[in-house]
Steps between C-alpha positions, in 0.01 A plus 500: 500500500257359752207706612510608863216389723299795629381489858176690558533744791181483696457361847845473665398173663454342154838603355708185453818542702599138537595387848590853610142625472366205695764546770424872531126441523557224760711743704213749501632742239220667309607673177182705471495826699252509783259786560686594819833528318359725227331728754813529715712632211506879474362646183733674258357841579655837439592539868720193484657605171565856612701397807823334398858562605735505201864408559772583250801285423765531230621195313766438235557127518360305207426814301824533304636763738206735452349640819127464560292609796257246642183633662398233750209497740237537231387138528181617672391654170332289237668440162315778318584756769868399493511538121329839520744613769796386289364692203451810716854474637645458152322811373578709807868407521560484125644149505393142442293327765346154500365234736701181555387238753286747697781758525516821299833534318607854405800557274794680661574609855177687576479455879498871586252590227273210594501601866407856404227376264339276762522772766323744267243234411433436869453874565249518213302206641486663844384828349220328311395301805358152544 
């Protein structure tokens, strides 16, 4: 078996991309982020993570007839926060919960219980304050 050639990842302008890289650079595309772009992005602070609107949807297709509830609208959270939320939901509801493609998947039809859980969670956050 032939050994694969490793490409060192350093300066994006030096990464060999064949004709595509040259065409992109000629068109004015810069692969390295500018200082303005990094400053314009909001930081992943607790205020941003605390304010999300979960939406619940039930799905059976592709799951061998078993119903699951999808918790969407949590894409604003980072991966660790989504995993922690899935773990919290699994413990609170007494069912399996995992993260698939940025969506929390809860086993069974849990829409009513999830709505009650998030309403209670929101009341607790208001009581504690910002």
